[in-house]
C-alpha positions in Angstrom: 18.5 -50.7 27.3 17.0 -47.2 27.5 16.9 -47.4 31.3 20.6 -48.0 31.4 21.3 -44.9 29.2 20.2 -42.3 31.7 22.6 -43.4 34.6 25.3 -43.8 32.0 24.9 -40.2 30.8 24.8 -39.0 34.4 28.0 -40.8 35.2 29.6 -39.5 32.0 28.7 -35.9 33.0 30.4 -36.5 36.4 33.7 -37.7 34.9 35.2 -34.1 34.6 34.3 -33.3 38.2 35.9 -36.6 39.4 39.0 -35.8 37.4 39.3 -32.3 38.8 38.7 -33.7 42.3 41.5 -36.2 41.7 43.9 -33.4 40.6 43.0 -31.5 43.7 43.5 -34.6 45.9 46.9 -35.4 44.4 48.0 -31.8 44.2 48.5 -31.9 40.4 47.0 -28.6 39.4 50.3 -26.8 38.9 51.8 -23.8 40.6 48.5 -21.9 40.9 45.8 -24.5 41.8 43.1 -21.9 42.3 43.6 -20.4 38.8 43.8 -23.8 37.2 40.7 -25.1 38.9 38.7 -21.9 38.0 39.8 -22.2 34.4 38.9 -25.9 34.1 35.5 -25.6 35.9 34.6 -22.6 33.8 35.5 -24.4 30.5 33.4 -27.4 31.5 30.5 -25.1 32.3 30.7 -23.8 28.8 31.2 -27.2 27.2 28.0 -28.5 28.9 26.2 -25.3 27.7 27.3 -26.1 24.1 26.2 -29.7 24.6 22.7 -28.6 25.7 22.4 -26.3 22.7 23.6 -29.0 20.3 20.8 -31.5 21.2 18.2 -29.9 19.0 20.5 -29.9 15.8 21.6 -33.4 16.6 18.0 -34.6 16.8 17.0 -32.8 13.6 19.9 -34.1 11.6 19.9 -37.6 12.9 16.3 -38.2 13.9 17.6 -39.7 17.1 14.8 -38.3 19.4 16.2 -40.0 22.5 18.7 -37.2 23.0 15.9 -34.9 24.1 15.3 -36.9 27.2 18.7 -35.9 28.6 18.5 -32.2 27.7 17.4 -31.2 31.2 20.1 -33.3 32.8 22.9 -31.9 30.7 21.6 -28.4 31.2 21.6 -28.9 35.0 25.2 -30.1 34.8 26.0 -26.7 33.2 24.6 -25.2 36.4 26.5 -27.7 38.5 29.9 -26.8 36.9 29.0 -23.1 36.9 28.4 -23.4 40.7 31.7 -25.2 41.2 33.4 -22.4 39.1 31.7 -19.7 41.3 32.7 -21.5 44.5 36.3 -21.8 43.4 36.3 -18.1 42.6 34.9 -17.3 46.0 37.3 -19.6 47.8 40.6 -19.0 46.1 40.3 -15.4 44.8 38.0 -13.7 47.3 38.6 -15.9 50.4 34.8 -15.8 50.9 34.7 -12.1 51.4 31.2 -11.4 50.2 31.6 -7.6 50.4 34.4 -7.9 47.9 32.2 -9.9 45.6 29.8 -7.0 45.3 32.7 -4.6 44.5 34.1 -7.1 41.9 30.7 -7.4 40.2 30.4 -3.7 39.9 33.9 -2.8 38.9 35.2 -5.7 36.8 33.2 -6.1 33.6 34.3 -9.7 33.0 33.0 -10.6 36.5 29.8 -8.7 35.8 29.2 -10.7 32.6 30.2 -14.0 34.1 28.0 -13.5 37.2 25.0 -12.5 35.0 25.4 -15.8 33.1 25.5 -17.7 36.4 22.3 -15.9 37.7 20.5 -16.9 34.5 21.6 -20.5 34.8 20.4 -20.6 38.5 17.0 -19.2 37.3 16.8 -21.9 34.6 17.8 -24.6 37.1 15.2 -23.6 39.6 12.5 -23.6 37.0 13.6 -26.8 35.2 11.3 -29.3 37.1 8.1 -30.4 35.3 6.1 -28.9 38.1 7.5 -25.5 37.2 6.8 -26.1 33.5 3.1 -26.7 34.3 3.0 -23.7 36.6 4.6 -21.2 34.2 2.9 -22.5 31.1 3.9 -20.7 27.9 6.2 -18.4 30.0 8.4 -21.4 30.8 9.6 -21.6 27.2 10.1 -17.9 27.0 12.2 -18.0 30.2 14.3 -20.9 29.1 15.2 -19.1 25.9 17.5 -17.1 28.2 19.9 -20.0 27.8 21.0 -18.3 24.6 21.8 -15.1 26.5 23.6 -17.1 29.2 25.7 -18.8 26.5 26.7 -15.5 24.9 27.6 -14.0 28.2 29.6 -17.0 29.2 31.4 -16.8 25.9 32.3 -13.1 26.5 33.4 -14.0 30.0 35.6 -16.8 28.7 37.2 -14.7 25.9 38.1 -12.1 28.5 39.9 -14.8 30.6 41.5 -16.7 27.6 43.0 -13.6 26.0 46.4 -15.3 26.1 45.0 -18.4 24.3 43.1 -16.9 21.4 42.9 -20.2 19.5 40.9 -22.0 22.2 38.5 -19.0 22.6 38.1 -19.0 18.8 37.1 -22.7 18.7 34.5 -22.2 21.5 33.2 -19.0 19.8 32.9 -20.7 16.4 30.9 -23.6 17.8 28.5 -21.3 19.7 28.1 -19.1 16.6 27.2 -22.2 14.5 24.7 -23.4 17.1 23.0 -20.0 17.5 23.1 -19.4 13.7 21.4 -22.7 13.1 18.6 -21.6 15.4 18.3 -18.2 13.9 18.0 -19.7 10.4 15.3 -22.1 11.5 13.4 -19.2 13.2 13.5 -17.1 10.1 12.3 -20.0 8.0 9.3 -20.6 10.3 8.5 -16.9 10.4 8.6 -16.6 6.6 6.4 -19.7 6.3 3.9 -18.2 8.6 3.9 -15.0 6.7 3.3 -16.8 3.4 0.5 -18.8 4.9 -1.1 -15.6 6.3 -0.9 -13.9 2.9 -2.3 -16.9 1.2 -5.3 -17.0 3.5 
């Protein structure tokens, strides 16, 4: 049963990509396909980031430890959709003009923020294999805490883009705030517990 779950999760993560591919193939992305594709791929990137961050709270609330086995896979799908988002931007907006990309990153803050989040995700993806975990040791965990930074940067990037749809941005922002707030509270509890133990000793 457990062996069947992993390919099922993998296929489920590919469903949005297949749907977007279908919309491209059937020319059903509206009057501005590039903009629609960029928006959808960007939102799916953020949804997978939220799903990755939600795994720890789900485990702690439900005791269902099996979810941790798929954290890396879901995190890598965040990078997959972020790469698709970046490729769409390069293709439809910049026409693969790499020199223009450099100018855009420097002069457009929302591009700067979004590209920074993408670079972090690339770094996390490169160091995600178990071999890199063994090589980096304790630094691996420190590095992968940058997912919180990537999520915040991605949220800022999205808010900038979804200015005309404040309700949708508010929903994403609320979910991210709850997930990061949960971790902050847990961190403070552990820190206070260590301080009490240190004083007691």
